[in-house]
One Martini backbone bead per residue (centre of mass of N, CA, C, O) as a GRO file, in nm:
protein
  523
    1MET     BB    1   0.093   0.037   0.028
    2PRO     BB    2   0.087   0.347  -0.013
    3PRO     BB    3   0.143   0.609   0.194
    4ASN     BB    4  -0.110   0.769   0.137
    5SER     BB    5  -0.304   0.538   0.175
    6PHE     BB    6  -0.239   0.491   0.474
    7PHE     BB    7  -0.322   0.770   0.572
    8PHE     BB    8  -0.617   0.756   0.492
    9TYR     BB    9  -0.686   0.502   0.640
   10SER     BB   10  -0.614   0.594   0.921
   11ILE     BB   11  -0.805   0.856   0.956
   12SER     BB   12  -1.074   0.686   0.889
   13HIS     BB   13  -1.044   0.412   1.089
   14THR     BB   14  -0.833   0.558   1.324
   15PRO     BB   15  -0.873   0.850   1.465
   16SER     BB   16  -0.785   0.826   1.762
   17LEU     BB   17  -0.502   0.718   1.710
   18PHE     BB   18  -0.403   0.955   1.534
   19LEU     BB   19  -0.456   1.190   1.738
   20SER     BB   20  -0.265   1.073   1.969
   21LYS     BB   21   0.012   1.147   1.812
   22ILE     BB   22  -0.048   1.449   1.881
   23THR     BB   23   0.169   1.608   2.047
   24SER     BB   24   0.322   1.863   2.205
   25SER     BB   25   0.598   1.834   2.063
   26THR     BB   26   0.479   1.847   1.779
   27MET     BB   27   0.357   2.124   1.802
   28GLN     BB   28   0.614   2.274   1.860
   29ALA     BB   29   0.762   2.202   1.601
   30LEU     BB   30   0.554   2.339   1.415
   31ALA     BB   31   0.575   2.623   1.528
   32ASN     BB   32   0.887   2.658   1.462
   33SER     BB   33   0.825   2.651   1.136
   34PHE     BB   34   0.687   2.933   1.204
   35GLN     BB   35   0.731   3.274   1.197
   36ASN     BB   36   0.417   3.307   1.168
   37PRO     BB   37   0.154   3.268   1.374
   38LEU     BB   38  -0.076   3.290   1.162
   39LEU     BB   39   0.017   3.054   0.988
   40PHE     BB   40  -0.009   2.844   1.208
   41PHE     BB   41  -0.312   2.873   1.268
   42THR     BB   42  -0.404   2.824   0.980
   43PHE     BB   43  -0.287   2.536   0.962
   44LEU     BB   44  -0.439   2.422   1.211
   45PHE     BB   45  -0.725   2.464   1.107
   46PHE     BB   46  -0.715   2.297   0.832
   47THR     BB   47  -0.620   2.039   0.972
   48SER     BB   48  -0.857   1.998   1.152
   49PHE     BB   49  -1.070   1.997   0.932
   50PHE     BB   50  -0.952   1.753   0.778
   51LEU     BB   51  -0.982   1.556   1.031
   52LEU     BB   52  -1.291   1.590   1.094
   53ILE     BB   53  -1.438   1.454   0.857
   54PRO     BB   54  -1.344   1.157   0.885
   55PHE     BB   55  -1.436   1.134   1.180
   56LEU     BB   56  -1.741   1.182   1.123
   57GLN     BB   57  -1.772   0.953   0.929
   58TRP     BB   58  -1.686   0.734   1.118
   59TRP     BB   59  -1.895   0.781   1.336
   60HIS     BB   60  -2.150   0.759   1.168
   61HIS     BB   61  -2.105   0.469   1.065
   62HIS     BB   62  -2.063   0.340   1.370
   63ASN     BB   63  -2.333   0.440   1.511
   64HIS     BB   64  -2.461   0.227   1.323
   65LYS     BB   65  -2.507  -0.097   1.422
   66LYS     BB   66  -2.693  -0.203   1.147
   67LEU     BB   67  -2.514  -0.211   0.922
   68PRO     BB   68  -2.420  -0.323   0.654
   69PRO     BB   69  -2.203  -0.486   0.503
   70GLY     BB   70  -1.866  -0.367   0.420
   71SER     BB   71  -1.699  -0.116   0.217
   72MET     BB   72  -1.591   0.238   0.208
   73GLY     BB   73  -1.309   0.273   0.168
   74TRP     BB   74  -1.202   0.564   0.088
   75PRO     BB   75  -1.188   0.869   0.133
   76TYR     BB   76  -1.425   1.010  -0.088
   77LEU     BB   77  -1.378   0.774  -0.302
   78GLY     BB   78  -1.389   0.495  -0.210
   79GLU     BB   79  -1.508   0.263  -0.485
   80THR     BB   80  -1.501   0.401  -0.759
   81LEU     BB   81  -1.253   0.292  -0.915
   82LYS     BB   82  -1.344  -0.005  -0.907
   83LEU     BB   83  -1.605   0.031  -1.066
   84TYR     BB   84  -1.468   0.187  -1.330
   85THR     BB   85  -1.227  -0.061  -1.376
   86GLN     BB   86  -1.447  -0.283  -1.374
   87ASN     BB   87  -1.638  -0.521  -1.411
   88PRO     BB   88  -1.953  -0.506  -1.290
   89ASN     BB   89  -2.003  -0.799  -1.233
   90SER     BB   90  -1.746  -0.830  -1.046
   91PHE     BB   91  -1.806  -0.612  -0.843
   92PHE     BB   92  -2.081  -0.725  -0.743
   93SER     BB   93  -2.019  -1.034  -0.700
   94ASN     BB   94  -1.790  -1.014  -0.496
   95ARG     BB   95  -1.968  -0.876  -0.271
   96GLN     BB   96  -2.190  -1.073  -0.259
   97ASN     BB   97  -2.023  -1.323  -0.177
   98ARG     BB   98  -1.912  -1.179   0.087
   99TYR     BB   99  -2.195  -1.020   0.209
  100GLY     BB  100  -2.438  -1.046   0.014
  101ASP     BB  101  -2.749  -0.889  -0.086
  102ILE     BB  102  -2.638  -0.672   0.136
  103PHE     BB  103  -2.442  -0.373   0.094
  104LYS     BB  104  -2.173  -0.154   0.150
  105THR     BB  105  -2.064   0.171   0.023
  106ASN     BB  106  -1.862   0.407  -0.194
  107ILE     BB  107  -1.992   0.646  -0.429
  108LEU     BB  108  -1.904   0.955  -0.516
  109GLY     BB  109  -1.916   1.031  -0.197
  110CYS     BB  110  -2.148   0.806  -0.136
  111PRO     BB  111  -2.331   0.638   0.069
  112CYS     BB  112  -2.410   0.294   0.013
  113VAL     BB  113  -2.675   0.057  -0.082
  114MET     BB  114  -2.676  -0.274  -0.197
  115ILE     BB  115  -2.913  -0.465  -0.391
  116SER     BB  116  -2.983  -0.841  -0.493
  117SER     BB  117  -3.291  -0.877  -0.421
  118PRO     BB  118  -3.617  -0.897  -0.502
  119GLU     BB  119  -3.738  -0.825  -0.226
  120ALA     BB  120  -3.578  -0.557  -0.180
  121ALA     BB  121  -3.666  -0.419  -0.443
  122ARG     BB  122  -3.965  -0.412  -0.389
  123ILE     BB  123  -3.952  -0.229  -0.149
  124VAL     BB  124  -3.807   0.018  -0.277
  125LEU     BB  125  -4.000   0.037  -0.551
  126VAL     BB  126  -4.297  -0.026  -0.409
  127THR     BB  127  -4.400  -0.075  -0.103
  128GLU     BB  128  -4.165   0.163   0.004
  129SER     BB  129  -4.117   0.412  -0.196
  130HIS     BB  130  -4.167   0.668   0.006
  131LEU     BB  131  -3.866   0.613   0.143
  132PHE     BB  132  -3.765   0.651  -0.170
  133LYS     BB  133  -3.592   0.874  -0.358
  134PRO     BB  134  -3.508   1.009  -0.632
  135THR     BB  135  -3.162   1.034  -0.763
  136TYR     BB  136  -2.931   1.290  -0.881
  137PRO     BB  137  -2.697   1.454  -1.001
  138PRO     BB  138  -2.703   1.789  -1.023
  139SER     BB  139  -2.570   1.817  -1.310
  140LYS     BB  140  -2.788   1.638  -1.451
  141GLU     BB  141  -3.047   1.783  -1.360
  142LYS     BB  142  -2.986   2.058  -1.509
  143LEU     BB  143  -2.990   1.942  -1.796
  144ILE     BB  144  -3.272   1.814  -1.800
  145GLY     BB  145  -3.451   1.909  -1.543
  146PRO     BB  146  -3.600   1.957  -1.232
  147GLU     BB  147  -3.914   1.902  -1.352
  148ALA     BB  148  -3.891   1.625  -1.409
  149VAL     BB  149  -4.035   1.325  -1.343
  150PHE     BB  150  -3.775   1.168  -1.226
  151PHE     BB  151  -3.749   1.393  -0.964
  152GLN     BB  152  -4.018   1.304  -0.839
  153GLN     BB  153  -4.279   1.328  -0.580
  154GLY     BB  154  -4.589   1.251  -0.541
  155ALA     BB  155  -4.834   1.437  -0.671
  156TYR     BB  156  -4.668   1.558  -0.900
  157HIS     BB  157  -4.573   1.288  -1.012
  158SER     BB  158  -4.851   1.164  -1.067
  159MET     BB  159  -4.938   1.373  -1.276
  160LEU     BB  160  -4.705   1.346  -1.473
  161LYS     BB  161  -4.720   1.044  -1.531
  162ARG     BB  162  -5.002   1.044  -1.647
  163LEU     BB  163  -4.929   1.215  -1.893
  164VAL     BB  164  -4.687   1.057  -2.005
  165GLN     BB  165  -4.831   0.786  -2.042
  166ALA     BB  166  -5.048   0.881  -2.247
  167SER     BB  167  -4.807   0.885  -2.482
  168PHE     BB  168  -4.732   0.546  -2.418
  169LEU     BB  169  -4.962   0.397  -2.486
  170PRO     BB  170  -5.077   0.166  -2.691
  171SER     BB  171  -5.326   0.346  -2.785
  172THR     BB  172  -5.115   0.559  -2.899
  173ILE     BB  173  -4.858   0.413  -3.042
  174LYS     BB  174  -5.018   0.250  -3.265
  175HIS     BB  175  -5.016   0.528  -3.451
  176SER     BB  176  -4.680   0.515  -3.495
  177VAL     BB  177  -4.581   0.285  -3.675
  178SER     BB  178  -4.557   0.420  -3.953
  179GLN     BB  179  -4.345   0.628  -3.863
  180VAL     BB  180  -4.130   0.431  -3.771
  181GLU     BB  181  -4.109   0.280  -4.047
  182GLN     BB  182  -4.018   0.525  -4.218
  183ILE     BB  183  -3.751   0.570  -4.081
  184VAL     BB  184  -3.635   0.296  -4.154
  185ILE     BB  185  -3.674   0.302  -4.468
  186LYS     BB  186  -3.484   0.564  -4.489
  187MET     BB  187  -3.221   0.462  -4.330
  188VAL     BB  188  -3.113   0.166  -4.407
  189PRO     BB  189  -3.021   0.208  -4.715
  190THR     BB  190  -2.766   0.396  -4.628
  191TRP     BB  191  -2.595   0.127  -4.529
  192THR     BB  192  -2.524   0.007  -4.786
  193ASN     BB  193  -2.205  -0.117  -4.812
  194LYS     BB  194  -2.134  -0.018  -4.515
  195THR     BB  195  -1.957   0.115  -4.246
  196ILE     BB  196  -2.086   0.119  -3.919
  197ASN     BB  197  -2.191   0.274  -3.628
  198THR     BB  198  -2.426   0.143  -3.453
  199LEU     BB  199  -2.475   0.340  -3.217
  200GLN     BB  200  -2.497   0.605  -3.383
  201GLU     BB  201  -2.736   0.509  -3.567
  202MET     BB  202  -2.932   0.446  -3.325
  203LYS     BB  203  -2.940   0.732  -3.219
  204LYS     BB  204  -3.086   0.852  -3.461
  205TYR     BB  205  -3.334   0.679  -3.449
  206ALA     BB  206  -3.418   0.733  -3.149
  207PHE     BB  207  -3.449   1.038  -3.186
  208GLU     BB  208  -3.677   1.044  -3.398
  209VAL     BB  209  -3.884   0.895  -3.219
  210ALA     BB  210  -3.870   1.080  -2.966
  211ALA     BB  211  -3.958   1.340  -3.106
  212ILE     BB  212  -4.232   1.253  -3.195
  213SER     BB  213  -4.338   1.179  -2.911
  214ALA     BB  214  -4.292   1.469  -2.794
  215PHE     BB  215  -4.410   1.667  -3.046
  216GLY     BB  216  -4.502   1.543  -3.301
  217GLU     BB  217  -4.566   1.794  -3.477
  218ILE     BB  218  -4.283   1.903  -3.685
  219LYS     BB  219  -4.060   2.093  -3.812
  220GLU     BB  220  -3.766   2.057  -3.969
  221LEU     BB  221  -3.618   2.304  -3.849
  222GLU     BB  222  -3.688   2.239  -3.557
  223MET     BB  223  -3.560   1.952  -3.554
  224GLU     BB  224  -3.263   2.053  -3.623
  225GLU     BB  225  -3.224   2.227  -3.379
  226ILE     BB  226  -3.275   2.020  -3.160
  227ARG     BB  227  -3.067   1.816  -3.245
  228ASP     BB  228  -2.812   1.999  -3.206
  229LEU     BB  229  -2.859   2.066  -2.909
  230TYR     BB  230  -2.864   1.769  -2.809
  231ARG     BB  231  -2.579   1.689  -2.875
  232CYS     BB  232  -2.451   1.895  -2.685
  233LEU     BB  233  -2.591   1.791  -2.429
  234GLU     BB  234  -2.481   1.499  -2.434
  235LYS     BB  235  -2.177   1.568  -2.405
  236GLY     BB  236  -2.210   1.704  -2.126
  237TYR     BB  237  -2.339   1.466  -1.972
  238ASN     BB  238  -2.064   1.280  -2.037
  239SER     BB  239  -1.905   1.487  -1.868
  240TYR     BB  240  -1.735   1.683  -1.679
  241PRO     BB  241  -1.878   1.919  -1.439
  242LEU     BB  242  -1.728   2.189  -1.579
  243HIS     BB  243  -1.818   2.536  -1.528
  244LEU     BB  244  -1.642   2.643  -1.802
  245PRO     BB  245  -1.526   2.798  -2.044
  246GLY     BB  246  -1.526   2.547  -2.314
  247THR     BB  247  -1.663   2.330  -2.195
  248SER     BB  248  -1.895   2.086  -2.235
  249TYR     BB  249  -2.081   2.172  -2.000
  250TRP     BB  250  -2.109   2.467  -2.075
  251LYS     BB  251  -2.228   2.418  -2.355
  252ALA     BB  252  -2.475   2.254  -2.248
  253MET     BB  253  -2.604   2.485  -2.083
  254LYS     BB  254  -2.652   2.667  -2.331
  255ALA     BB  255  -2.826   2.460  -2.492
  256ARG     BB  256  -3.051   2.437  -2.272
  257LYS     BB  257  -3.144   2.731  -2.306
  258HIS     BB  258  -3.216   2.714  -2.609
  259LEU     BB  259  -3.423   2.487  -2.579
  260ASN     BB  260  -3.629   2.651  -2.422
  261GLU     BB  261  -3.672   2.861  -2.648
  262SER     BB  262  -3.763   2.664  -2.871
  263ILE     BB  263  -4.007   2.547  -2.718
  264ARG     BB  264  -4.152   2.816  -2.666
  265ARG     BB  265  -4.208   2.868  -2.969
  266ILE     BB  266  -4.369   2.612  -3.024
  267ILE     BB  267  -4.596   2.675  -2.821
  268GLU     BB  268  -4.690   2.944  -2.951
  269ARG     BB  269  -4.764   2.815  -3.226
  270ARG     BB  270  -4.975   2.608  -3.122
  271LYS     BB  271  -5.182   2.808  -3.007
  272VAL     BB  272  -5.262   2.911  -3.302
  273VAL     BB  273  -5.263   2.651  -3.527
  274SER     BB  274  -5.354   2.423  -3.291
  275PRO     BB  275  -5.618   2.289  -3.132
  276LYS     BB  276  -5.440   2.007  -3.047
  277HIS     BB  277  -5.124   2.080  -3.023
  278GLY     BB  278  -4.986   1.846  -3.228
  279GLY     BB  279  -4.928   1.638  -3.029
  280GLY     BB  280  -4.792   1.446  -2.829
  281LEU     BB  281  -4.676   1.537  -2.532
  282LEU     BB  282  -4.715   1.832  -2.578
  283GLY     BB  283  -5.018   1.816  -2.631
  284ILE     BB  284  -5.098   1.702  -2.356
  285LEU     BB  285  -4.980   1.929  -2.175
  286LEU     BB  286  -5.147   2.158  -2.307
  287GLN     BB  287  -5.428   2.038  -2.257
  288ALA     BB  288  -5.400   2.033  -1.947
  289ARG     BB  289  -5.367   2.343  -1.914
  290THR     BB  290  -5.629   2.426  -2.047
  291SER     BB  291  -5.818   2.265  -1.867
  292SER     BB  292  -5.730   2.396  -1.598
  293LYS     BB  293  -5.814   2.685  -1.667
  294THR     BB  294  -6.109   2.625  -1.720
  295SER     BB  295  -6.179   2.496  -1.445
  296SER     BB  296  -6.096   2.744  -1.264
  297LYS     BB  297  -6.323   2.930  -1.366
  298THR     BB  298  -6.562   2.712  -1.272
  299SER     BB  299  -6.423   2.690  -0.952
  300SER     BB  300  -6.466   2.938  -0.728
  301THR     BB  301  -6.626   2.745  -0.497
  302CYS     BB  302  -6.410   2.589  -0.409
  303GLY     BB  303  -6.200   2.465  -0.219
  304CYS     BB  304  -5.874   2.510  -0.140
  305GLY     BB  305  -5.774   2.221  -0.206
  306GLU     BB  306  -5.891   2.215  -0.496
  307LYS     BB  307  -5.742   2.462  -0.608
  308LYS     BB  308  -5.458   2.354  -0.565
  309LYS     BB  309  -5.490   2.102  -0.743
  310LYS     BB  310  -5.545   2.265  -1.006
  311MET     BB  311  -5.285   2.436  -1.009
  312ASN     BB  312  -5.084   2.200  -1.054
  313MET     BB  313  -5.168   2.171  -1.371
  314GLU     BB  314  -5.023   2.448  -1.437
  315LEU     BB  315  -4.795   2.444  -1.659
  316SER     BB  316  -4.507   2.555  -1.741
  317ASP     BB  317  -4.283   2.598  -1.989
  318SER     BB  318  -4.051   2.481  -1.823
  319GLN     BB  319  -4.184   2.216  -1.738
  320ILE     BB  320  -4.234   2.116  -2.026
  321ALA     BB  321  -3.937   2.114  -2.118
  322ASP     BB  322  -3.825   1.914  -1.909
  323ASN     BB  323  -4.004   1.671  -2.006
  324LEU     BB  324  -3.921   1.652  -2.295
  325ILE     BB  325  -3.621   1.613  -2.250
  326GLY     BB  326  -3.643   1.373  -2.063
  327VAL     BB  327  -3.773   1.181  -2.269
  328ILE     BB  328  -3.536   1.182  -2.467
  329PHE     BB  329  -3.325   1.078  -2.282
  330ALA     BB  330  -3.473   0.807  -2.205
  331ALA     BB  331  -3.513   0.725  -2.530
  332HIS     BB  332  -3.216   0.710  -2.636
  333ASP     BB  333  -2.959   0.556  -2.510
  334THR     BB  334  -3.099   0.293  -2.424
  335THR     BB  335  -3.212   0.210  -2.698
  336ALA     BB  336  -2.946   0.219  -2.861
  337SER     BB  337  -2.815  -0.001  -2.694
  338ALA     BB  338  -3.023  -0.232  -2.748
  339LEU     BB  339  -2.984  -0.231  -3.061
  340THR     BB  340  -2.686  -0.303  -3.055
  341TRP     BB  341  -2.709  -0.576  -2.899
  342VAL     BB  342  -2.896  -0.731  -3.089
  343LEU     BB  343  -2.692  -0.740  -3.322
  344LYS     BB  344  -2.476  -0.886  -3.177
  345TYR     BB  345  -2.633  -1.146  -3.095
  346LEU     BB  346  -2.714  -1.226  -3.386
  347HIS     BB  347  -2.434  -1.246  -3.502
  348ASP     BB  348  -2.342  -1.478  -3.278
  349HIS     BB  349  -2.642  -1.617  -3.360
  350SER     BB  350  -2.742  -1.754  -3.645
  351ASN     BB  351  -2.987  -1.925  -3.560
  352LEU     BB  352  -3.150  -1.682  -3.447
  353LEU     BB  353  -3.157  -1.511  -3.702
  354GLU     BB  354  -3.315  -1.720  -3.877
  355ALA     BB  355  -3.566  -1.730  -3.696
  356VAL     BB  356  -3.640  -1.437  -3.718
  357THR     BB  357  -3.666  -1.430  -4.026
  358LYS     BB  358  -3.893  -1.633  -4.055
  359GLU     BB  359  -4.100  -1.469  -3.889
  360GLN     BB  360  -4.090  -1.221  -4.081
  361GLU     BB  361  -4.177  -1.361  -4.344
  362GLY     BB  362  -4.466  -1.418  -4.250
  363ILE     BB  363  -4.541  -1.112  -4.222
  364LYS     BB  364  -4.470  -1.026  -4.516
  365SER     BB  365  -4.682  -1.206  -4.658
  366LYS     BB  366  -4.927  -1.067  -4.530
  367LEU     BB  367  -4.867  -0.774  -4.633
  368ALA     BB  368  -4.873  -0.848  -4.936
  369MET     BB  369  -5.169  -0.951  -4.954
  370GLU     BB  370  -5.276  -0.658  -4.813
  371ASN     BB  371  -5.127  -0.407  -4.898
  372ARG     BB  372  -4.922  -0.320  -4.645
  373GLY     BB  373  -4.814  -0.221  -4.348
  374LEU     BB  374  -4.727  -0.202  -4.044
  375SER     BB  375  -4.877  -0.303  -3.738
  376TRP     BB  376  -4.952  -0.345  -3.417
  377GLU     BB  377  -5.054  -0.644  -3.457
  378ASP     BB  378  -4.794  -0.748  -3.587
  379THR     BB  379  -4.610  -0.705  -3.333
  380ARG     BB  380  -4.790  -0.930  -3.170
  381GLN     BB  381  -4.669  -1.159  -3.400
  382MET     BB  382  -4.352  -1.183  -3.243
  383PRO     BB  383  -4.236  -1.404  -3.024
  384PHE     BB  384  -3.941  -1.460  -3.088
  385THR     BB  385  -3.837  -1.170  -3.114
  386SER     BB  386  -3.929  -1.091  -2.826
  387ARG     BB  387  -3.736  -1.293  -2.679
  388VAL     BB  388  -3.478  -1.169  -2.785
  389ILE     BB  389  -3.522  -0.898  -2.646
  390GLN     BB  390  -3.544  -0.993  -2.360
  391GLU     BB  391  -3.256  -1.128  -2.353
  392THR     BB  392  -3.103  -0.870  -2.414
  393LEU     BB  393  -3.200  -0.710  -2.162
  394ARG     BB  394  -3.077  -0.913  -1.963
  395SER     BB  395  -2.782  -0.945  -2.053
  396ALA     BB  396  -2.707  -0.632  -2.084
  397SER     BB  397  -2.815  -0.448  -1.866
  398ILE     BB  398  -2.840  -0.130  -1.914
  399LEU     BB  399  -2.980  -0.113  -1.640
  400SER     BB  400  -2.797  -0.184  -1.369
  401PHE     BB  401  -2.912   0.063  -1.201
  402THR     BB  402  -3.059   0.252  -0.932
  403PHE     BB  403  -3.144   0.553  -0.773
  404ARG     BB  404  -3.178   0.607  -0.421
  405GLU     BB  405  -3.318   0.782  -0.119
  406ALA     BB  406  -3.331   0.807   0.202
  407VAL     BB  407  -3.567   0.994   0.400
  408THR     BB  408  -3.506   0.780   0.625
  409ASP     BB  409  -3.479   0.565   0.849
  410VAL     BB  410  -3.425   0.222   0.741
  411GLU     BB  411  -3.558  -0.103   0.754
  412LEU     BB  412  -3.356  -0.378   0.603
  413GLU     BB  413  -3.307  -0.693   0.663
  414GLY     BB  414  -3.185  -0.599   0.962
  415TYR     BB  415  -3.110  -0.314   0.860
  416THR     BB  416  -2.964   0.012   0.852
  417ILE     BB  417  -3.072   0.300   0.666
  418PRO     BB  418  -2.967   0.599   0.645
  419LYS     BB  419  -3.031   0.902   0.608
  420GLY     BB  420  -2.916   0.988   0.270
  421TRP     BB  421  -2.870   0.726   0.157
  422LYS     BB  422  -2.797   0.525  -0.091
  423VAL     BB  423  -2.998   0.315  -0.317
  424LEU     BB  424  -2.913   0.004  -0.506
  425PRO     BB  425  -3.064  -0.163  -0.739
  426LEU     BB  426  -2.943  -0.472  -0.892
  427PHE     BB  427  -3.022  -0.571  -1.196
  428ARG     BB  428  -2.775  -0.728  -1.297
  429SER     BB  429  -2.754  -0.934  -1.074
  430ILE     BB  430  -3.038  -1.054  -1.101
  431HIS     BB  431  -3.011  -1.131  -1.418
  432HIS     BB  432  -2.726  -1.305  -1.330
  433SER     BB  433  -2.875  -1.518  -1.167
  434PRO     BB  434  -2.886  -1.867  -1.126
  435HIS     BB  435  -3.157  -1.871  -0.955
  436PHE     BB  436  -3.333  -1.732  -1.208
  437PHE     BB  437  -3.094  -1.787  -1.446
  438PRO     BB  438  -2.980  -2.032  -1.594
  439HIS     BB  439  -2.701  -1.973  -1.740
  440PRO     BB  440  -2.655  -1.648  -1.771
  441GLU     BB  441  -2.418  -1.640  -2.001
  442LYS     BB  442  -2.642  -1.739  -2.178
  443PHE     BB  443  -2.802  -1.699  -2.494
  444ASP     BB  444  -3.159  -1.755  -2.412
  445PRO     BB  445  -3.483  -1.709  -2.519
  446SER     BB  446  -3.638  -1.967  -2.405
  447ARG     BB  447  -3.665  -1.869  -2.106
  448PHE     BB  448  -3.939  -1.686  -2.202
  449GLU     BB  449  -4.164  -1.905  -2.220
  450VAL     BB  450  -4.143  -1.840  -1.917
  451PRO     BB  451  -4.224  -1.653  -1.677
  452PRO     BB  452  -4.077  -1.479  -1.460
  453ARG     BB  453  -4.017  -1.389  -1.166
  454PRO     BB  454  -4.090  -1.168  -0.958
  455TYR     BB  455  -3.837  -0.922  -0.965
  456THR     BB  456  -3.617  -1.065  -1.190
  457TYR     BB  457  -3.737  -0.856  -1.424
  458MET     BB  458  -3.594  -0.509  -1.481
  459PRO     BB  459  -3.530  -0.320  -1.756
  460PHE     BB  460  -3.753  -0.073  -1.652
  461GLY     BB  461  -3.797  -0.132  -1.385
  462ASN     BB  462  -4.010  -0.027  -1.097
  463GLY     BB  463  -4.294   0.112  -1.027
  464VAL     BB  464  -4.346   0.457  -1.015
  465HIS     BB  465  -4.043   0.485  -1.177
  466SER     BB  466  -4.089   0.351  -1.422
  467CYS     BB  467  -4.077   0.316  -1.758
  468PRO     BB  468  -4.305   0.459  -1.981
  469GLY     BB  469  -4.142   0.368  -2.273
  470SER     BB  470  -4.130   0.052  -2.324
  471GLU     BB  471  -4.317   0.002  -2.569
  472LEU     BB  472  -4.164   0.180  -2.766
  473ALA     BB  473  -3.890   0.033  -2.759
  474LYS     BB  474  -4.001  -0.237  -2.862
  475LEU     BB  475  -4.101  -0.124  -3.131
  476GLU     BB  476  -3.834  -0.036  -3.250
  477LEU     BB  477  -3.706  -0.320  -3.249
  478LEU     BB  478  -3.913  -0.465  -3.430
  479VAL     BB  479  -3.907  -0.284  -3.686
  480LEU     BB  480  -3.603  -0.308  -3.746
  481LEU     BB  481  -3.587  -0.626  -3.758
  482HIS     BB  482  -3.778  -0.670  -3.989
  483HIS     BB  483  -3.607  -0.519  -4.212
  484LEU     BB  484  -3.318  -0.619  -4.160
  485THR     BB  485  -3.350  -0.936  -4.180
  486LEU     BB  486  -3.483  -0.943  -4.467
  487SER     BB  487  -3.234  -0.759  -4.631
  488TYR     BB  488  -2.990  -0.824  -4.418
  489ARG     BB  489  -2.642  -0.824  -4.322
  490TRP     BB  490  -2.375  -0.854  -4.068
  491GLN     BB  491  -2.031  -0.743  -4.012
  492VAL     BB  492  -1.782  -0.744  -3.800
  493VAL     BB  493  -1.540  -0.509  -3.732
  494GLY     BB  494  -1.314  -0.668  -3.609
  495ASN     BB  495  -1.179  -0.851  -3.297
  496GLU     BB  496  -1.276  -0.663  -3.067
  497ASP     BB  497  -1.375  -0.726  -2.748
  498GLY     BB  498  -1.632  -0.583  -2.540
  499ILE     BB  499  -1.680  -0.306  -2.310
  500GLN     BB  500  -1.850   0.011  -2.290
  501TYR     BB  501  -1.896   0.345  -2.143
  502GLY     BB  502  -2.165   0.611  -2.244
  503PRO     BB  503  -2.305   0.527  -1.985
  504PHE     BB  504  -2.373   0.266  -2.126
  505PRO     BB  505  -2.362  -0.048  -2.214
  506VAL     BB  506  -2.141  -0.144  -2.494
  507PRO     BB  507  -1.991  -0.233  -2.751
  508LYS     BB  508  -1.706  -0.195  -2.860
  509HIS     BB  509  -1.697   0.093  -3.054
  510GLY     BB  510  -2.014   0.059  -3.131
  511LEU     BB  511  -2.021  -0.162  -3.340
  512PRO     BB  512  -1.872  -0.228  -3.613
  513VAL     BB  513  -2.035  -0.259  -3.938
  514LYS     BB  514  -2.127  -0.445  -4.227
  515ILE     BB  515  -2.366  -0.381  -4.474
  516ILE     BB  516  -2.549  -0.656  -4.640
  517PRO     BB  517  -2.718  -0.776  -4.878
  518ARG     BB  518  -2.881  -1.070  -4.876
  519ASN     BB  519  -2.878  -1.141  -5.188
  520LYS     BB  520  -2.558  -1.151  -5.203
  521ILE     BB  521  -2.505  -1.398  -5.015
  522PHE     BB  522  -2.694  -1.608  -5.205
  523THR     BB  523  -2.514  -1.554  -5.499
   0.00000   0.00000   0.00000
């Protein structure tokens, strides 16, 4: 262990021993080293302050007698470096094997409790979810927007989620199938006989679909402006949050401000030209605001509580912008990662690719006979392709965990989780547990011929803060696979295997592949 490492370990784990070594003779020697008494006392003040923080951390951690087992790592750093320099499967499984299904650690300066049992996940996410609020780093929250549905709890969250879900219900997105298909039909042929970066192309696809879902009808110039601003925002989101001129984060904050202005202009135009506010989530939020204002005018005799409830529905332009941008964020990187992984798995398992193709050929024959494009009902008739998608989401576990924060001291499985500590349900660990999924390292869609046990399969989270756009994500995957498997094959370029994070796990280098027309392979 390097000397500095031992120093930090000593003052954080045995503060009383360390402090006892500072004797009067040591203090006198230090005082003699400073010609100016003011410098000496300044040095003493900052040194005392430096020592006090780890001492308080140590006291706080040890004062709770029933903390889960585990290691808090180094002061300030905790085990952050270990998490970000190891395969996450190894990081989680090593600690789970050593400490059990619930253990403590310190990540990014925050004391955390990680849980990897379905029962504990159910408590945190569902049955006792009011004791655990969603939490994100402040730098990320500023970029997405503090009023977005993901950061809320209680009545305001319930109201927002109801509105957001309304734009992603099957009864709503079933009317978007033709739009999603047109995006695929326009995009996929541009890849022919080219080497593409799968992740980057899937990001383009996912953004187009997310923008339609968020804004509904939108002018091409408006779409182009939002696309450019969002790219800048995304770069800053995945960068170190240093808010200084010229940094990616600083540019992203400027882009976020311009996005607000762009959305405000779209809102003003919608008020004038579109009685139904142009569809999409924006249309639903504007209709809710209009309905709220109309109701408030006719309910002047209501009680104070009812008035307050109605006022909560009157969303400001800023609140609307936060939720539109939040939806695009949620629907963009995660879906693009899933699309990238499904191409990787089908490339590596040619038998499964041929089985998917055979299923899609049956759909194609039906469409040709009826002379029409894909419908929502057609996507419900793709059981094998759907199981491939399910297994992709399990195996890749794109959402490895989610963050919650204890709003009070909470008792969980015999341990105390102190107020303010982060709680991380480990979806990846649950998805890769041999107790729930035999031979978890094997890519096997047939395991989903039987529904998994409750709370063992949570690719979109669970409970009140689960992803409202899960059905849209599945639709994107099904429509792309329909057209891609029927007309093309793809070859991975390079032989370097592995995973990279940015921020979600994807195949290394974004999976570069060459797209080849299927008819050329068989001729």
